[in-house]
N, C-alpha and C positions, 0 to 999 in steps of 0.2 A: 309509448314511450320511455315515460315514466318506469311502468314495470321492466323496463330494459336496463333502464339503469341500475335500479335495486338488483340486478343481477349484476350489472358489471360491478358494483360497491361489493360487493358477496364474496364474488371472485377475489377482487382486489385486497380486501381485510382478510379473508385467507389466507391469501400468498403473504401477507405481510408477516401474519402470525406465524406460519410456519420458516419466514425467514429466520425470524425473531428466537426461534427455537433451535433451528442451527447453531445459530451465534451462542448460546448455550447452552448448547450437548457442547461447542468445539470448546470454548470456555474452558467448561468444566473437566474435558478431556485430558486438557492441557495442565488442568492441578493435578488431577489424576496420576498422570505421569511424573509431576514434578514432584508430588509426593511420593510414590513410590521409589523413584531413583535417589530422591534424597535420605531415605529412611534406611537405603541400602548401603549409600554413601556416609551417614550416619554409623552406622553398623560394623561400618569396613567389610563388609562381605562385598561391598562394590570397588571400585578404582577409576581413576579418570581414564585408563585403557581401557576400562569396561565400557562406558558410557561411548565412546569412542568406538568400540565392537558392534553395541549395540545400534548405534548409526548406521554404523557400513551393514550389519546384519538387514537392517531396516530395507536402505539401499539397496541391497544383493539380489533377496529374495521377494520382497514386495514393492518394486520400482513403482509402482501406482501410487502408492501412499506417499506424500510430500510433506515437505516441511518439518522433519525430525531429522534433522542432520544435528551435529554434535553440539553446536553454536544454537541450537534453537532447544534441544535436551536440555543445555544449562541456562537458558529461559525461563523454560518451565521451573525448574528446579528454584530460581530465584523468584518466580511468582508463588509458590505455595509456600516459600522460606518469607517470602514479605509479609500473611497473611495470618499464619496458621496459626499463629501462636495467640489464645485469646487473653491473654493478660496484657500481651501487643495491644491491639485494641479497643480492652475495657472501660478505659476511661472513656474515650469520644463514646463507645455503645450505649453508655447510661445516661448520655445525654439526650440520647434519639427521642426523638414526641415520638406518639404513636401517631397512625398513619388512619382512620377506619378502622380504630380498634386494633390494630396491628401492628406490632414493633417491626422498622424496619432495620434488617440488623447485613453487617458486612461480612461476615461470613459465618457459616454454619458452625454451634460449637460442636469439639471434638470429641467421639466419643471413646471411652475407656479402654477401649479395646485395641486401637490405633498405639497404645504403649506399647503391644506386641506385635511386632513384624511379620513375625511368621507364618500367619493365614494370609499374607499375601492381598489380593483383588479386593476380595471382603472387606476386607479393613479401613479401603480408601473413603476419605469424605465427599459430600457432595455439596458440590456450591449453586446446584442451578437455581434456584431460589432466593438466592444472595444478590447485594449490590452487586458483587465482582465478575454477575454473568451477564450486567445490561449494559457491558459498554463491550466495543470491539477487543480482538486481541491487541490489534494496533494499535489501538490508544492504551494498553496496558503497559505494551513496549516503550512509550512515551515516558509514562507517568514511572516506572519502573528505575528506566535508564535518566531519569533529571530529576528526580525528589526522593531526598536523603532521608525526612521523617515520617514514620508512620502518619503523622498526623496532617501532614502534605499531602501523602499518597490517599486520604479516603476524600481531603478537600477536594482535588480534582477528579477522584471517581465520580464524587456525587456532584461536581460541576458538571461533568459532563453531561452525566445523564437529563439533570435539570436544562441544560441550558442546550442541549442536543446537539454541544460541540464536535466538526470535522478536526481530523491532525490537526490541521495546519492550525486553527483557531488554539486549537490544546495550546500546540506550541507556543504560539502567539502570547497565552494568561502565562504560561509559564516564562517565557521568556523575561515578559514585563513586570516577575513577582508578584502577581495577584494574592496568592496567599500569602506573601511575607507582610502586604501592605493591609493586607485584612485582619492579618492577627494581631498586628499593631493597634489596630482600635480596638479589639474585642477576642479574648482568651480563651473563647466558644470559638466552636462552626457557626455562623449567623443561620439563623431560624429558617431563611430564603433557603439557603442551600440543604435543608435535612428534610425539608419536605417536598417529596421530590414527584413528578408525575412519573406515569406507571407505562406509559409507550417508549420505545426507540428506535432512533435514525439513526446514521451514518453506520451500521454494522451491514446492512446490503450493499454498501460498496467496498465492504472490506476484501480484501484479497487474499485472506487464508482461510476464508470460510469458501471460495472456490475453488482453490487449492486442495482443502481438506478434504473435499467432495469428489476433487478429480473431475471439474466441470467447468468447460469453458464460459467464458464469459462475455456472450455476443451480443446482447444489447446494452451492457456495458462500456464494452469496449469501443463499440460502434461509435454512443453518442459520444463518448470521453475522445476517441478519435476523431470528430468531427470539431470539437469546440478546440483540441488542440490546436488542428490544421487551420484553423480560423484565425485564433490567436499567434500562431508564428508566419502567416502571413503576413498577419498585420506589422511584428516585430520588425522580418527581415525588411518587409518597405521603410521600417523608421532608422535601418540601418544607413541609409543616403540615398541620395541621388540615383547611384548606380544600380539598381534594382530596377527592372520593368518585370513588372506582373504578368505570365504570357496566360497563366492556366492551374486553375484546381482540379485532382482527377483528370488529368490529361490524357486522353487517349491515343495510344498508338495502336498499330496491326505488323503481329509480326508471323509470316505465311495466312492461316485462318483464322487464328485467334486473336484476340482482342486484350489488351494491356492499358492499366490508367496507373499514372505516376501522380501520386500526392499532389504536390505543388513545382510549377515548373516558372524559372522564372531568366530574362534575362540580362546579363552582365555588361554592363557597358563598357568600362574600363576593359576587361580580360575580350571583349566581342563574343562571350561565347552562352550557352544552356545552360543552366544549374538547377540542376532537378535535384527535390529535394525529398524523401525518401522518409516515413513515419511509421515508426514500430512501438505499442505499449506492452512488449516484454521483454525478457532478457536479451541480450544480442547473440544471437547467431552467425558462423561464419557466411554460413548461405546469402543471408541476407545482403551482405555484400558481391557478392555473384550477382543476384538478382540486379542488387543498382550497375553491375556493369554490364549487363546484358539490357538495361534501359538506355545505357548511356551509347551504346553502338546501333541501337534503333535512332536515337534520335539524332545522332550525326550520321546514317543514312539513307534516314527518312524526312527530316525535320529540319537541320541543321540545313544553312547557303553556304555557299562557294566561300564567300569570300569572308567567313565566320570560324574562330576558332571551336576545337574540339572542346565539346559538354565537361561538366565536371558533375559528380555524384556527390548530395552529403547525405547520409546515412544517418539519423536519428533513433536513437532504443531507448527507451524507459520501461524500466519495471518499478517494486517499488523499494528496491535498494541503490538500486546507482542509475547514471544515464551514461551509454556512451553515443559518443558524436566520432566517426567515419568520412575521413574522403573517400571520393574514388575517382580518379583518372584516367584516362585512353594510356596506352604505353606508347602512344605513336608518340607524345608529348617529350620534348629535351628537357632535360635536370634543369636548364634554364628556365626554359616555360613551367616545369611543375613548382621550384620558385616560386615563380611570379604568381600562379594561383596563389598557391598557400599565402602569401602575403597580402593579397588582397582579397581574400576572402576572411569570414569572420572567425578568429580564435576557439578552437574547439572547447575553453573554457569558459567562452564566452557563451557559446548555444547550450554548454554544461548545464548553466547556470541560470538559461532561462528557460529549459524546457524543464526544470526541476520546478521551478516557479509556477510555470505554467502546470504542470501536474499538479500539483499541490492546490492552487488555484479552482481545477475541474473538478477535481476531487469532494470539494464543499455540497 
């Protein structure tokens, strides 16, 4: 049995290193795309319209390549511009202690030939062996979006690596002004921040990695959905005595096919079944069609004769937004529709809770 465990450990360690390597390559790619576009914008050979054309070209001719719309292309430019100038970070780099006789650098020195942009891809710098490649792209977006100075950005990059911070915890540290409070007591980065461990975490759950590889996230999505459904169930029950829990993964049968509804409650005031369906990706119109299909099945096979038509609640969450939509039977009068909406939780409240639950579970 011990031999078997060693094989499993070998598999897990290799899988971990592979995912870490993917993250490093992805962050390096975003750096190089940002560098390439930035150099052309700087030389005025490209304009804002050209960047938009590039985004549209990728979308039209290579729809399998995700994450390179105009907004993200400019994010990549900002990433490169935030760290590309060695003078920009040199004062901090000189303070860095050596670990295992090898200095840790935040960016690779830029090669002299980078001043000449005519040679294209061969001139792009490589950051795979630097600190920048040791955290996920999602972490970089938070740091770039909320940190104003080079010192602050470097501080949080190092802090993320050392403490293995999730996106949520990184945001909390920035909100609580951790950098400012540390700097008030010490003009230099603390040595505890400079001595960094060599392993990385949290990149395994970064949706940008899976999006770039055009791969599904089955094992992550399944675990995430289960955890979210559990927390969502508790939240709905805490809204008050109106909600009675009926079932999770509630089974319904239509013809010869079996279907399952994520959560079903009974609303005592409305005297109806309430079906909650959760999607851990972007809202799609067909999701509303599916939940309406569920409502028809509930009203036909589960609803009692003295109960009102069922109501559905669709919750969609991807990395950028939360969408909440209600679905109701067409047979409901305008008065009943208004009553349903008055008694059900407000969309804004559900969106806020979904955002909180999603961030908590991403830890």
